[in-house]
C-alpha positions as CSV (number, residue, x, y, z in Angstrom):
1,M,-24.0,-15.5,2.7
2,T,-23.8,-12.2,4.4
3,R,-21.7,-9.4,3.2
4,R,-19.4,-9.8,6.2
5,C,-18.8,-13.5,5.5
6,L,-17.9,-12.7,1.9
7,H,-15.5,-10.0,3.0
8,L,-13.9,-12.4,5.4
9,L,-13.5,-15.1,2.8
10,R,-12.0,-12.7,0.2
11,T,-9.6,-11.3,2.8
12,L,-8.4,-14.8,3.8
13,G,-8.1,-15.8,0.1
14,R,-6.0,-12.7,-0.6
15,W,-3.9,-13.3,2.5
16,A,-3.2,-16.9,1.5
17,V,-2.2,-15.9,-2.0
18,I,0.1,-13.1,-0.9
19,S,1.7,-15.2,1.9
20,S,2.2,-18.3,-0.3
21,M,3.6,-16.2,-3.3
22,L,6.1,-14.4,-1.0
23,S,7.1,-17.6,0.7
24,A,7.7,-19.3,-2.7
25,L,9.7,-16.4,-4.0
26,L,11.9,-16.1,-0.9
27,F,12.5,-19.9,-0.6
28,L,13.4,-20.1,-4.3
29,A,15.8,-17.1,-3.9
30,A,17.3,-18.7,-0.8
31,G,17.6,-22.2,-2.5
32,S,16.5,-24.0,0.6
33,T,13.5,-24.2,3.0
34,R,15.8,-25.1,5.9
35,I,16.8,-21.6,6.9
36,Y,15.2,-21.0,10.3
37,S,15.4,-17.2,10.1
38,L,13.6,-17.1,6.8
39,R,10.8,-19.3,8.2
40,A,10.5,-17.1,11.3
41,Y,10.4,-14.0,9.2
42,L,7.7,-15.4,6.9
43,L,5.6,-16.6,9.9
44,A,5.8,-13.1,11.6
45,F,5.1,-11.4,8.3
46,S,2.1,-13.6,7.6
47,I,0.6,-13.1,11.0
48,M,1.0,-9.3,10.9
49,L,-0.4,-9.2,7.3
50,L,-3.4,-11.2,8.4
51,I,-4.0,-8.9,11.4
52,T,-3.6,-5.8,9.2
53,M,-5.9,-7.1,6.5
54,L,-8.6,-8.1,9.0
55,S,-8.5,-4.8,10.9
56,V,-9.2,-2.6,7.8
57,D,-12.8,-1.6,7.5
58,P,-14.3,-2.9,4.2
59,Q,-16.1,0.4,3.5
60,L,-12.9,2.4,4.0
61,A,-11.0,0.0,1.8
62,R,-13.6,0.4,-1.0
63,E,-13.5,4.2,-0.6
64,R,-9.7,4.4,-0.8
65,S,-9.5,2.0,-3.8
66,D,-12.0,4.1,-5.7
67,P,-12.0,7.7,-4.5
68,G,-14.0,9.0,-7.4
69,E,-13.4,12.5,-8.8
70,V,-10.4,14.0,-7.1
71,E,-9.1,17.4,-7.8
72,L,-5.4,17.8,-8.4
73,V,-3.5,19.2,-5.4
74,H,-2.1,22.6,-6.4
75,H,1.5,21.8,-5.8
76,L,1.2,18.7,-8.0
77,A,-0.6,20.5,-10.8
78,P,1.5,21.0,-14.0
79,V,3.2,24.4,-14.3
80,E,1.5,26.7,-16.8
81,R,3.1,29.5,-18.7
82,G,3.7,32.5,-16.6
83,D,3.7,30.4,-13.4
84,E,7.5,29.9,-13.7
85,R,8.1,33.6,-12.8
86,R,5.7,33.5,-9.8
87,L,7.4,30.3,-8.6
88,E,10.8,31.8,-8.9
89,E,9.7,34.9,-6.9
90,R,8.2,32.7,-4.2
91,R,11.4,30.7,-4.0
92,R,13.5,33.9,-3.6
93,E,11.2,35.2,-0.9
94,E,11.5,31.9,1.0
95,R,15.3,32.0,0.8
96,E,15.3,35.6,2.1
97,E,13.2,34.7,5.1
């Protein structure tokens, strides 16, 4: 099988599992399968999910799921000693502007 076929089969399998699990969960919570609006929602959700899953490029999905070594963004880095004073000064300057 080609790589493209394997990707398609895996995607369809994931879609089926996600859709069936969500359907089971919602029908169990509702206590009935006779609720038309719930069935319509699940149908619309499943169709949109399938379209979304098939439109994602497999290479992009692999890259995003395993980005490799990523540096911390500065504003997310932990505050080190001495940085508190600089942060306070920066906040004061921003308030004055």
